[in-house]
C-alpha positions as CSV (number, residue, x, y, z in Angstrom):
1,M,-21.7,17.9,-8.6
2,T,-22.1,14.2,-7.7
3,L,-19.0,12.2,-8.4
4,K,-19.8,8.8,-9.9
5,I,-17.4,6.0,-8.8
6,A,-17.1,2.4,-10.1
7,F,-15.3,-0.6,-8.6
8,A,-13.3,-3.3,-10.4
9,G,-13.3,-6.3,-8.2
10,T,-15.7,-7.7,-5.6
11,G,-13.4,-9.2,-3.0
12,H,-12.8,-8.2,0.6
13,I,-10.7,-5.1,-0.1
14,S,-13.2,-3.8,-2.7
15,R,-15.9,-4.0,-0.1
16,V,-13.8,-2.0,2.3
17,H,-13.3,0.7,-0.3
18,A,-17.0,0.7,-1.2
19,R,-17.9,1.2,2.5
20,A,-15.4,4.1,2.6
21,A,-17.0,5.7,-0.5
22,Q,-20.5,5.4,1.0
23,G,-19.3,7.7,3.8
24,V,-18.1,10.5,1.4
25,G,-20.7,13.2,0.6
26,G,-21.6,13.8,-3.0
27,V,-20.4,10.4,-4.2
28,E,-22.6,7.9,-6.0
29,L,-21.5,4.2,-6.1
30,A,-22.4,3.9,-9.8
31,A,-21.1,0.6,-11.2
32,V,-19.2,-2.6,-10.5
33,V,-17.0,-4.8,-12.8
34,N,-16.3,-8.5,-12.3
35,H,-16.2,-11.6,-14.5
36,R,-18.3,-13.6,-12.0
37,P,-22.0,-12.6,-12.3
38,E,-23.0,-14.0,-8.9
39,S,-20.3,-12.2,-7.0
40,M,-21.0,-9.0,-8.8
41,A,-24.7,-9.3,-8.1
42,R,-24.1,-9.7,-4.4
43,F,-21.7,-6.7,-4.3
44,A,-24.2,-4.6,-6.3
45,A,-27.0,-5.5,-3.9
46,Q,-25.0,-4.8,-0.8
47,F,-24.0,-1.3,-1.9
48,G,-27.0,-0.3,-3.9
49,I,-25.2,-0.3,-7.2
50,G,-27.3,-0.3,-10.3
51,R,-24.9,-1.0,-13.2
52,Q,-22.9,-4.2,-13.6
53,Y,-20.3,-5.0,-16.3
54,A,-18.2,-8.1,-17.1
55,R,-15.2,-6.0,-18.2
56,V,-13.7,-2.5,-17.7
57,D,-14.0,-2.0,-21.4
58,D,-17.7,-2.4,-21.2
59,L,-17.9,0.1,-18.4
60,L,-15.9,2.6,-20.4
61,K,-18.1,2.2,-23.4
62,A,-21.2,2.8,-21.3
63,G,-19.6,6.0,-19.9
64,D,-21.2,8.2,-17.2
65,V,-18.6,7.4,-14.5
66,D,-15.8,9.7,-13.1
67,A,-13.5,7.4,-11.2
68,L,-12.6,3.7,-10.9
69,V,-11.3,1.8,-7.9
70,V,-9.2,-1.1,-9.0
71,S,-9.1,-4.0,-6.5
72,A,-8.9,-6.9,-8.9
73,P,-6.0,-9.5,-8.8
74,N,-2.6,-7.9,-9.3
75,Y,-2.2,-8.9,-13.0
76,L,-5.2,-6.7,-13.8
77,H,-4.0,-3.6,-12.0
78,A,-2.1,-2.2,-14.9
79,P,-4.5,-3.0,-17.8
80,Q,-7.6,-1.9,-16.0
81,S,-6.0,1.2,-14.7
82,L,-4.5,2.1,-18.1
83,A,-7.8,1.7,-19.8
84,A,-9.6,3.9,-17.3
85,L,-6.8,6.6,-17.3
86,E,-6.7,6.7,-21.1
87,A,-10.4,7.3,-21.1
88,G,-10.0,10.2,-18.7
89,L,-11.2,8.5,-15.5
90,H,-9.5,9.0,-12.2
91,V,-8.1,5.8,-10.6
92,M,-7.3,4.5,-7.2
93,V,-5.5,1.2,-7.5
94,E,-4.7,-1.3,-4.8
95,K,-1.2,-2.2,-3.9
96,P,1.0,-3.5,-5.4
97,M,0.4,-0.9,-8.1
98,A,1.3,-3.3,-10.9
99,L,3.3,-6.5,-11.6
100,N,6.5,-4.6,-12.1
101,A,8.0,-1.1,-12.3
102,D,7.7,-0.9,-16.1
103,E,3.9,-1.3,-15.9
104,A,3.8,1.2,-13.0
105,E,5.6,3.8,-15.0
106,R,3.2,3.3,-17.9
107,M,0.3,4.0,-15.5
108,L,2.0,7.1,-14.1
109,R,2.7,8.5,-17.6
110,A,-0.9,7.7,-18.7
111,S,-2.3,9.7,-15.8
112,E,0.0,12.6,-16.6
113,R,-1.1,12.7,-20.3
114,A,-4.8,12.4,-19.4
115,G,-4.7,14.9,-16.5
116,A,-6.4,12.2,-14.4
117,R,-5.6,11.5,-10.8
118,L,-3.8,8.2,-10.0
119,M,-3.7,7.2,-6.4
120,V,-2.1,4.0,-5.0
121,A,-3.8,2.5,-2.0
122,H,-0.9,2.4,0.4
123,C,-3.3,2.6,3.3
124,W,-1.0,2.9,6.3
125,R,-0.2,6.6,5.4
126,F,-3.7,7.3,6.7
127,D,-3.4,5.5,10.1
128,E,-3.5,7.7,13.2
129,E,-0.6,5.9,14.9
130,V,1.6,6.1,11.9
131,N,0.9,9.8,11.7
132,W,1.6,10.3,15.4
133,I,5.0,8.8,14.8
134,K,5.5,11.0,11.8
135,A,4.6,14.1,13.8
136,Q,7.3,13.2,16.4
137,I,9.8,12.9,13.5
138,D,8.7,16.1,11.9
139,T,9.0,18.1,15.1
140,G,12.6,16.8,15.6
141,K,12.1,14.7,18.6
142,L,14.1,11.8,17.1
143,G,16.7,13.8,15.4
144,K,18.1,12.4,12.1
145,I,16.7,8.9,11.4
146,L,19.6,6.5,10.9
147,R,17.9,3.2,10.3
148,T,14.5,1.6,10.4
149,K,13.2,-2.0,10.7
150,G,9.7,-3.0,9.5
151,Y,7.5,-6.0,9.2
152,G,5.0,-7.3,6.7
153,V,4.4,-10.8,7.9
154,H,1.4,-13.1,8.3
155,V,2.1,-15.4,11.3
156,N,0.8,-18.9,11.1
157,W,-1.4,-17.9,8.1
158,G,-1.2,-17.1,4.4
159,P,-3.6,-16.4,1.6
160,G,-4.7,-18.7,-1.1
161,G,-6.3,-18.5,-4.6
162,W,-4.8,-16.0,-7.0
163,F,-2.5,-14.6,-4.3
164,V,-0.3,-17.6,-4.5
165,K,0.0,-18.0,-8.3
166,A,2.8,-16.2,-10.1
167,S,0.6,-15.7,-13.2
168,T,-2.1,-13.7,-11.3
169,A,-0.2,-12.2,-8.4
170,G,3.2,-11.6,-10.0
171,G,4.9,-12.0,-6.6
172,G,4.1,-13.5,-3.2
173,A,4.6,-12.2,0.4
174,L,6.9,-9.4,-0.8
175,A,4.3,-7.9,-3.1
176,D,1.4,-8.6,-0.7
177,M,2.9,-7.7,2.7
178,G,6.4,-6.5,2.4
179,I,5.3,-3.6,0.3
180,H,3.3,-2.3,3.2
181,A,6.5,-2.2,5.4
182,I,8.5,-0.6,2.6
183,D,6.0,2.2,2.1
184,V,5.6,2.9,5.8
185,A,9.4,3.3,6.2
186,R,9.6,5.5,3.2
187,Y,6.6,7.7,4.4
188,L,8.1,8.1,7.8
189,L,11.5,9.0,6.3
190,A,9.8,11.8,4.2
191,D,9.8,9.8,0.9
192,P,13.5,9.5,0.1
193,Q,14.7,7.8,-3.1
194,P,16.3,4.3,-2.9
195,R,20.0,4.1,-3.8
196,S,20.6,0.4,-3.4
197,V,18.8,-2.8,-2.4
198,Y,20.1,-6.1,-1.2
199,A,17.7,-9.0,-0.5
200,R,17.1,-12.7,0.0
201,I,13.7,-13.7,-1.3
202,S,12.7,-17.3,-1.0
203,T,9.9,-19.9,-0.6
204,D,10.5,-21.6,2.7
205,Y,7.2,-22.6,4.3
206,T,4.9,-23.5,1.3
207,D,5.0,-25.1,-2.1
208,Y,3.7,-22.0,-3.8
209,D,5.3,-20.7,-7.0
210,V,5.7,-17.3,-5.4
211,D,7.8,-16.2,-2.4
212,D,6.7,-16.6,1.2
213,S,9.8,-15.2,2.9
214,G,12.0,-12.1,2.4
215,T,14.6,-9.9,4.1
216,I,15.5,-6.7,2.3
217,W,18.1,-4.0,3.0
218,I,17.4,-0.6,1.4
219,N,19.8,2.3,1.5
220,W,18.2,5.7,0.9
221,D,19.5,8.9,-0.6
222,N,19.1,10.7,2.8
223,G,21.7,8.4,4.4
224,A,19.2,6.2,6.3
225,S,18.8,2.5,5.8
226,S,15.8,0.2,6.2
227,I,15.5,-3.5,6.8
228,V,12.2,-5.0,5.8
229,E,10.9,-8.5,6.6
230,S,8.1,-10.0,4.5
231,G,6.4,-13.4,4.9
232,W,3.5,-15.7,5.0
233,W,3.1,-18.7,7.4
234,W,6.1,-17.6,9.6
235,P,6.0,-19.1,13.1
236,H,6.8,-15.6,14.6
237,A,7.2,-12.0,13.7
238,D,8.5,-9.1,15.9
239,G,5.5,-7.0,15.1
240,P,2.2,-6.9,13.3
241,E,1.6,-5.6,9.7
242,A,3.4,-2.3,9.2
243,S,5.1,-2.4,12.6
244,T,8.2,-0.3,12.3
245,Q,11.2,0.6,14.6
246,L,13.0,3.9,14.0
247,Y,16.4,4.7,15.4
248,G,17.2,8.4,15.5
249,R,20.2,10.2,16.8
250,R,18.1,11.6,19.7
251,A,15.5,8.9,20.3
252,F,13.9,5.6,19.4
253,A,10.4,5.2,18.1
254,Q,8.2,2.1,17.8
255,L,5.1,1.7,15.7
256,F,2.7,-1.0,17.0
257,P,2.9,-0.9,20.0
258,T,3.5,2.9,19.5
259,R,5.8,4.9,21.7
260,L,8.9,7.0,21.9
261,E,12.0,6.3,24.0
262,V,14.1,9.4,24.7
263,P,17.5,8.7,26.5
264,D,19.3,11.1,28.7
265,R,23.0,10.5,28.0
266,E,24.1,12.3,31.2
267,T,22.0,10.2,33.6
268,G,21.4,7.1,31.5
269,N,17.7,7.4,32.2
270,V,15.2,6.8,29.4
271,R,11.9,8.7,29.2
272,T,9.1,7.0,27.5
273,I,6.5,9.1,25.7
274,D,3.3,7.1,25.5
275,P,0.6,8.5,23.3
276,G,-2.1,6.4,24.9
277,F,-2.9,4.0,22.0
278,P,-3.8,0.5,23.1
279,P,-0.8,-1.9,23.0
280,V,-2.8,-4.3,20.8
281,R,-5.5,-2.9,18.6
282,E,-8.9,-4.5,18.5
283,E,-8.9,-4.3,14.8
284,H,-5.4,-3.9,13.4
285,C,-6.6,-2.6,10.0
286,P,-9.5,-0.4,11.0
287,Q,-12.1,0.9,8.5
288,I,-11.3,4.5,9.5
289,M,-7.9,4.2,7.8
290,Y,-9.6,3.3,4.5
291,D,-12.3,6.0,5.0
292,L,-9.6,8.7,5.3
293,Q,-7.8,7.2,2.2
294,M,-10.9,7.4,0.1
295,S,-11.7,10.9,1.3
296,H,-8.2,12.0,0.2
297,F,-8.7,10.4,-3.2
298,I,-12.1,12.2,-3.7
299,D,-10.6,15.5,-2.4
300,S,-7.7,15.2,-4.9
301,I,-10.2,14.9,-7.8
302,R,-12.4,17.8,-6.6
303,Q,-9.4,20.1,-5.8
304,E,-7.4,19.0,-8.9
305,S,-4.4,18.2,-6.7
306,L,-2.0,15.3,-6.8
307,P,-2.9,12.6,-4.3
308,N,-0.3,11.2,-1.9
309,P,0.5,8.4,-2.3
310,G,0.1,8.9,-6.0
311,G,1.6,7.1,-9.0
312,A,5.1,8.5,-8.3
313,E,5.1,7.0,-4.8
314,G,3.7,3.7,-6.1
315,L,6.4,3.5,-8.8
316,V,9.2,3.9,-6.3
317,N,7.9,1.0,-4.3
318,M,7.7,-1.1,-7.4
319,R,11.3,-0.3,-8.3
320,I,12.3,-1.5,-4.8
321,V,10.4,-4.7,-5.2
322,D,11.9,-5.3,-8.6
323,A,15.4,-4.6,-7.3
324,A,14.9,-6.9,-4.3
325,L,13.9,-9.8,-6.6
326,E,16.9,-9.1,-8.9
327,S,19.2,-8.9,-5.9
328,S,18.0,-12.2,-4.6
329,R,18.5,-13.9,-8.0
330,R,22.0,-12.4,-8.4
331,G,23.1,-12.6,-4.8
332,A,24.4,-9.1,-5.1
333,V,23.5,-5.5,-4.3
334,V,21.4,-3.8,-6.9
335,H,22.1,0.0,-7.4
336,L,19.3,2.3,-8.4
C-alpha cells in the first residue's frame, strides 16, 4: 500500500526531508502546508506535490494522508504535531521537538493515545561515523565511558529570521545546535537518563533576544558526565557540529575527525585505530544521513514499531534544555 506523506514547512530542512522521502519505495509526496503561497508553490513544483494547504487543519479536514513531517518554525512544532497525532497521522518532527518539555510530553502522550508513530529528527543517530564510534563502544573497546565533550557551534556564522526571535524559536543556539551535541552524547552512552544539569547560557556575540553561547554539564544515571558547548558566531570551536570526544577506561574516541586511541599502560605506547573516514568531510551533513532517517520513520510505520529517536528520546532532550536554562537563571545545579 502506498504511504501518503505531507510536509509542513518549505524551508531548507523540509526540502532535505522531501528528497529523502522521494527515495523510499511505496511513498507518495502528497501535500505541503505553508502560509506563504509562493514558497509553497515552488516546493510543490520541485517535488511533484499536487495538494497545497495554508494550515495543517486544512490538510486534516481534506484527509487522505498518512503521515506529516513537521519542519516549520519551532513554535509550530507542538501545535502542528498535536493536531496531526490527534487525527491519527504519524509524525516526524524536526528538532527541537517543542518549545519546552511540557509541550514535548503532550506530544508523546498524544502519540500513545492515538497509536500513531512520533519520531524526532535527531539526525546524527543515522550518521555512519557516529555509528562506527557506537559500534566500538558496544563491543567494549573503550570500556566504561566516564565523560564526554561535544560541540554544537556555528563558527563565524549564525542564522537569522525566525531562528533569532524568542517568540518563534523559543531558544537560540542551545535549541538549534546544542541539542545536536546533547543527543549524540546520549545516543553514544546508550540513552541514559539525566540526573543533574549545570549551565551558563548567555548572549555574547549578538543583540538577539535568544542565546548565542552556552556551556552545559550533564550528569547521567550511569555515572558518566557530558560537557556540551553550544554557540553561534563563535570565533573558534574545537570541532564541527556533533563532534564528540569520549573518555573511556580503556581508550579514547573522537568523532569528527573519527578515530580511536588505545593506550598500553605497560609500554606507554598509544595505538590509533583509524576507520578510514576523511579527516574533513566534503559535506558535513550529507543527504544520506537524512535518507536513512526517513527510511527508519517509514519502516516504523509499516512495521508498527517505535521509532528511535522517538517522542521519549526527544522529551529527555527537552528536559535537559529546560534544566540548562533554569540552571543558568538560578546559577545553581538543577536536579532531575
